[in-house]
N, C-alpha and C positions, 0 to 999 in steps of 0.2 A: 306285428307278431313278435312278442318278446320271449316266447318259448314254443317248442314244437307243437303244432296243432294236434288234436286228439285222434285224428284219423286221416287217411289218405285223401279223402274228398276235401276236407278242410285245408290240408296242405297245399293241394293243387289250386284250390280257389284263392288262397292267400298269395301264391306265387303269381297267378295271373293278374290279380289286382295290383300287386306290387309293381309288376312290369308295366302296367298302365299308368300308375302314379309316377313312376320315374319318367316315362315318355311325356307325360303332361308337364312335369317339371322342366324338361329340357326343350319343350316345343310350344310354349305358351303363345308365341306370336303366330303359330300355324293354325290351320283349320283343324279343329278337334271335334268333329261331328261324332254323334253317338254311333254311327255305322262304322267310322274308322276305329274307334276305340274299342268297340265290342269285337270287331274282326281281330284286333291285336290281342284281345283276351280269349279268343276262340269261344265266345259266347254268342247267342242270338242278341240283338239289340234289346229286346224285352228282358231277357234272362240277365244280361249283363247290368242293365240299369237297376234291377232288383237286388242283385248281388253287391254292386258297388255301393248303393245307398245304404244297405245294412251294414257292410263292413266298415265303410268310411264315415257314415253318419250324416252324409250329405248326398244328394243326387250328383251325377256327373256334371250337369249344368250348373248347379249351385256351387260345387267345389271349383270348377274352372273359372266361373265368374268371380269367386272370392279371391283366388290366387292372382287373377289378372288385375283386380281392384287393389289388392294389397301391393303388388309389384309397381303399379302405377303410382300409388301413395309414396312408396320408396323413391321413385324417380322424381316426383314433384318436389319432395323435400330436400332430397340430396342434391338435385341438379337444378337450381333456381333458373339458370339460363335455358333449360331444355324447352323446346317448343311444345305446347300441348299436343299438336298433331303427330309430333315425332314419338311422344310418349305413348300415345294411343296405338300407333302403328306397331311399335315394339311389343305391345302386349295383345296383339291379335284383333284389334278392331279395325274394320274395312274403311271406316270414314270417321272424321272427327265428330260429326254431328251425332252419329250412332253412339260413339264414346261419351260424349258429353251427356246424353240422356241417361245412359246407363250409370254414369258416375254420380250424376245428381240423385238418381233414384237410389243408389246404394249408400252414398255418404250424406245426402241431404244438403248438399252445397255444390257449387260449381268448382272445377279444377283450380280456377284462379282464387276463389274463396278458401279452398283447402289449403293452398300454399301459405296463407296468412294465419292458419290455426297454429296453436302451440301444440307440442306433443301430448300435453295433458288434455287439451280439448279433443285431439284426435282419438285418444284412448278411451274416451267416454262415448264415441259415436257407436251406435248399435250396429250389429252385423246380421246377415241373413241367418233365419232360423233353419237348422238342418231338419230335414224330414226324418222321423223316427219310424221304426218298423221292427219287425222280428222275422227271423228266418231260423227254423228249428235246428238245422245242422251247422250253423255258424254262430260264434260267440264274439260280438264286436269288441268286448273288453280284452280278448286274447290278441286282437289285432292292434289296437291301441285304446287306452282308457282315458277318460277325461275328468279325473278325480282329484287333481292336485291344486290345493288352495295356495294362494300367494303367501309365502312365509317372509317373515321379517329377516332380513340378512343381518348377520352379526360380523360380517367381515367387511371392512371398508375398501373402497376402490383403491387399486394401487397407485403409487406414484408413477406419473407418466414419463417413464424413461424409454422414449421411443426411438428406434432406428429404422433406416430404410434398407432392406435387403433385397438382392436380386435372387430369385429362385428358379431352379429348373422345373420342367413339368414333371408330374408325377402321376402314375397310374395307380388308382385305389380300387379296391373292391368294397362295397358298402351294403349296409342294411339301413332302411329308414325306421324311424320310431316317432314317438309323440310325447311331448313334455307334459301332456295330461296325466301320465304315469310317473309318480315321484321316483321310481327306481328305473326309468326308461334307459338312461345311459348305461348303467351297469348291465341291465338285462340284455340290452341289444348288443353290447360288446361281448357279453357271455355267449350269446347265440352266434355272433360273428366268429368268436374264437373256437366255438364247438365245430363250426364248419371248416375253419381254416387249418386248425392245428393237425388233423389227420391227413390233410393234403400237404403237409410239410411246409406251409406258407408262413408260419410264425418262426422267425429266426432272430438272431441277434441284431440284424439289420432292419427288421420290420418297424415301420413307423405306424404310430396310432393317431388318427386324426379325428376331430369332430367338426361338423358343419351345422350351424344353425340356419336352416333354410328360411325361417321366419323370425321376426323380432316382435316382442310384445308391445311395441310402440304403435303397430299397425294391425296386429292380429291378437285375438284373444289368447291369453297364455296357455290355456288348455288345448288350443289348436296349433300351437307352434310346433313345427316339425324339426326333428333332429336326425342327423345322418352320421352313423358310426362308420369309420372307415379304417382300413389297413392298407398299407402299400403292398403292391403286388408286382412281380416281374412282368414285363411286356410278354405277350403271347401265351400267359397262363390260361387255362381253360376254367371257365366259371359255370357253375350249375345255374339253372333257370331262376332259383330263388334269390341269387346273389346278383346285384347290379355292379357295374363298373363305370368309372368316369375318369377323365383326366383333370387333375388339378393344374391349371394353366401356368406356364412360366410367366415371369414379369417381375415388376418392382412391388414390394409389399412393405407397408409400415407394420412394424413388430414391437411388442412389449410382452414382458413377463408378468404373471400373476398366479395366485392361488386363491381358492374360494369357491362360493356357491354359484349356481346358474345366475341367480339375481345379481351377484357381484360382477359376473362377466357382462351382464346387460348394462349395469351402472358404469362399468369401466368404458363401454362403448359411447355412452353419453359423454363421459369426461374426455374420451378421445376426440369425439366430434366437436365438442365446444371448447375444450381446453388446449387442443393442439392443432387439429386439422385447419381450422379456420385462419390460423396465423402461419401455416406451414408452407404455402406455395403449392400444395397438393390438393387434389380432389380425390374422392373415391371412384375407383375404375369400374368395379362391379358391386352389386348389392350384397353379395355373400362372400365372406372370408372363411377362415378355418382356424381351429386351435390344434396345436400339436402337443401331445401328451408325453411326459417324461416316463410314464409307465402305462400298462394296459389298464383301462378303467374296469375291465372285468375282475381285476384281482385287488383293487384298492379303491376306497371311497373317492368319488369324483372330486369332492371339495378339498381333499388332501393332496391332490396331484398337482404338482407344479406344471404349468403349461405356458406354451408360447402362443400368443394371438398373432395372426397374420391378416391384414387387411389390404386388398389390392389398391394401389394408388396410381395416379398419373398426374403430370403437371396441370396445375389449375388454369 
């Protein structure tokens, strides 16, 4: 949702679905039955599945399977020593045999075969087709749109001046969006600012962060999710349409850059192959974050100086 829904019913539906999406993101290794998710959204299973499919563009089952498969794809490529059984368990599969069958059906190859593929080969693999439908009182394009074509980047990747930094944990309030909308980052930060400013939560100390929950190496660019975040004090009360999460403490590899989203993704490739492989470190988690020098609601994303933080641990 990039701007306030047109009526109370839409707003309520969006808030419930967003709550479920955040829950799925944080609990992919758990049982995510239709009954559990519908209860979380205060819908009947039938009504929840219908609303979810229209708003998100995929059924709950398709959405969860896609996220699990894409997370496993990250694990297989980032951690060559990770056992297949451990990867499948961390993504919610009850047995290796169930996982292998599902993986081969989804990617057309075995997990071992997938590890040998290049990123270019992976990006060409087809993904599950979302179910389409129509619900008169919900507009999917208001929730997130899928109309962004890949643009040629005019900004080259930065020189990799990478430092290792130790960070304290940080509580953030967030709104999730979708890179299928060309203006998703600005719109989502505007919505987040509209919520937070009247509550006195934007001060000189406020930090503005962005998290790419998916990467286009494994996920269609139009389906890559983005999380707009602001730092908030501990104990602050959040309304139900706003999520909260803790950015964990730990050691992070960090570098500075400016440019487009595509430039960020290219810098991550340079980081992975130009620095990480020879650094003695490995990536500790599959998601990092970027810290902005200014509020992206007020200035174009590509013109904002940002600091990239990628969690690392000894290899």
